[in-house]
Every structure is written in structure tokens, then in C-alpha cells.
C-alpha positions as CSV (number, residue, x, y, z in Angstrom):
1,M,10.1,-18.6,22.9
2,I,9.8,-16.8,19.7
3,P,6.8,-14.7,19.0
4,A,4.5,-16.0,16.4
5,Q,4.5,-14.6,13.2
6,A,1.6,-13.8,10.6
7,V,2.1,-14.1,7.3
8,C,1.3,-11.3,5.3
9,N,1.4,-9.9,1.8
10,Y,1.2,-5.9,0.9
11,S,1.6,-4.0,-2.3
12,L,3.2,-0.5,-2.7
13,L,0.9,2.0,-4.7
14,R,2.8,4.6,-6.9
15,F,1.7,7.7,-8.0
16,L,2.9,6.8,-12.3
17,P,1.5,9.9,-14.1
18,Y,4.0,9.0,-17.2
19,P,3.8,4.9,-17.7
20,E,5.6,5.4,-21.1
21,T,8.9,6.1,-18.6
22,G,8.5,4.3,-16.3
23,E,8.9,6.8,-13.5
24,F,7.1,6.4,-9.8
25,V,7.1,7.6,-6.9
26,N,5.6,5.5,-3.9
27,V,2.9,7.1,-2.0
28,G,0.9,4.5,-0.4
29,V,0.5,0.4,0.9
30,A,-2.3,-1.9,1.2
31,V,-0.8,-4.9,4.0
32,N,-3.9,-8.2,3.5
33,C,-3.2,-10.6,6.7
34,L,-5.2,-13.7,6.8
35,Q,-4.6,-14.9,10.3
36,P,-5.5,-12.1,11.5
37,C,-8.0,-11.6,9.0
38,F,-7.8,-7.5,7.8
39,L,-6.8,-5.6,5.0
40,H,-5.3,-1.8,5.9
41,F,-4.6,0.9,3.4
42,L,-2.6,3.6,3.7
43,A,-1.7,6.6,1.8
44,E,-0.3,10.5,1.9
45,R,-3.4,12.4,1.5
46,Q,-1.6,15.5,0.3
47,M,1.1,15.4,-2.7
48,P,4.3,15.1,-1.1
49,A,7.4,17.2,-2.1
50,R,9.5,13.9,-3.7
51,V,6.5,14.4,-6.0
52,K,6.3,17.8,-6.9
53,A,10.0,17.6,-7.2
54,L,10.0,14.5,-9.9
55,F,7.0,15.6,-11.4
56,P,6.6,19.3,-11.4
57,H,3.8,19.6,-13.6
58,Q,0.9,17.5,-11.9
59,Y,-1.3,19.9,-10.1
60,E,-2.2,19.1,-6.1
61,R,-5.5,19.4,-6.4
62,E,-5.7,16.3,-8.7
63,F,-3.2,14.1,-6.6
64,E,-6.1,15.1,-3.7
65,V,-8.9,14.2,-5.6
66,S,-7.4,11.0,-6.6
67,M,-6.5,10.2,-3.8
68,E,-9.7,10.6,-2.0
69,A,-11.1,7.8,-4.8
70,M,-8.9,5.3,-4.6
71,R,-9.7,5.5,-0.5
72,Q,-13.3,4.8,-1.7
73,E,-11.9,2.3,-3.9
74,V,-10.4,0.6,-0.5
75,E,-13.2,0.7,1.3
76,R,-15.6,-0.6,-1.0
77,V,-13.2,-3.4,-1.6
78,K,-13.1,-4.0,2.6
79,G,-16.9,-4.1,2.9
80,R,-17.0,-7.3,1.1
81,I,-14.5,-8.8,3.9
82,R,-16.5,-11.8,6.0
83,D,-13.7,-14.7,6.3
84,P,-10.0,-14.7,5.3
85,K,-10.6,-16.3,1.9
86,G,-13.1,-12.6,1.4
87,C,-9.9,-10.9,3.1
88,Q,-7.6,-12.5,0.7
89,F,-10.1,-12.1,-2.4
90,A,-10.7,-8.2,-1.4
91,F,-6.8,-7.5,-1.3
92,N,-6.5,-9.1,-4.8
93,E,-9.0,-7.3,-6.8
94,L,-7.6,-4.2,-5.3
95,V,-4.1,-4.8,-6.3
96,R,-5.2,-5.9,-9.5
97,P,-3.4,-4.1,-12.5
98,R,-4.9,-0.9,-13.9
99,E,-4.6,1.9,-16.3
100,N,-4.2,4.4,-13.6
101,T,-2.1,7.2,-12.1
102,F,-2.5,5.1,-9.1
103,R,-1.1,1.9,-9.5
104,F,-0.2,-0.5,-7.4
105,G,3.2,-2.3,-7.9
106,E,3.9,-6.2,-7.5
107,V,2.3,-8.6,-4.7
108,R,5.1,-9.1,-1.8
109,T,5.3,-11.4,1.0
110,I,6.3,-10.9,4.5
111,L,6.6,-12.7,7.7
112,S,5.7,-9.9,11.0
113,T,5.5,-10.6,14.3
114,D,3.3,-7.0,14.8
115,A,1.1,-7.6,11.7
116,R,-1.6,-4.6,13.4
117,N,1.4,-2.2,13.4
118,L,2.8,-3.6,9.7
119,S,1.6,-1.3,7.1
120,E,2.5,2.2,9.3
121,E,5.7,0.4,9.6
122,L,5.8,-0.3,5.7
123,F,4.4,3.0,5.0
124,R,7.4,4.6,6.7
125,R,10.1,2.7,5.0
126,Y,8.7,2.8,1.5
127,V,6.4,5.7,1.4
128,R,8.1,8.3,3.6
129,M,11.2,6.9,3.1
130,E,12.2,6.5,7.0
131,S,15.2,4.7,7.3
132,A,14.8,2.5,10.2
133,V,13.6,-1.2,9.3
134,P,10.9,-2.5,10.6
135,Q,11.0,-4.3,13.8
136,A,7.8,-6.1,13.0
137,V,9.5,-7.2,9.8
138,V,11.0,-10.4,9.9
139,S,11.8,-11.6,6.4
140,E,10.8,-10.7,3.6
141,S,10.2,-13.0,-0.1
């Protein structure tokens, strides 16, 4: 028997202090699923070593303050969710292009047999760079 699969969208949060160079480090992930309806966000709380190595002139305190502002923005957007349509709208609002040090990348779609744990698995894979392939991931497009 094939387990039920949820269609989810996700976008990686990038730390991009110098947009003209195009260099960035993934520091978070936002995941949106309509069935079950949820929006989840995970991000680094402190400046990771990879950020310090790539951008040595960036201040840790500024990173942390900016990341806290991003978390507050996520909570503001999540507060508007009442149904699946609102969930999709909230996700789109969250990941829309902005002129900021933190920017979301392209929206990707994924099938998952474990949608509730998908954000943690994507966080480990793309932010923490752990090599294990997520078990909840069935296919990506």
C-alpha cells in the first residue's frame, strides 16, 4: 500500500548581504502544505560558521536582530491563516521578493509522506548541509 502523499511548497531563506555578488548562504526554510493546512518556518538563531567564513565582515548581532525580525514577520503572516486558501496566500506573501539581506529563493514543490516533519528534514539538508536524503521526500520538481 502506497502511503498518502502531501503536496508541499517550500522556499529557502538566503543570507545575501551583497546582492551584486550573488553569493549567499541558506539560513532557513519555509514550508507550506494545503492538506494538511500549515505554514512552518525554521531558521538559524545565531550566525552559522559558514556565514562567518563567507562574509567575515558581517556582525553577528546584526544577523541575530535581523533574523528575529524575520521570525516576527513569519508570525504576523501566520496569524492571518484561517483556511487552505489563506495558507497559500500567507506563504506567497512571506516568500515574495524583497530588497533585504534575508531573501527567499525560488518556490519549489515537493511530495512528502510526512509533511509535518518536512521542514526539519529540509532544514537539515539545505541549511545544515547534512548529507542524508530526507525520508519524507518522495519526489521534487
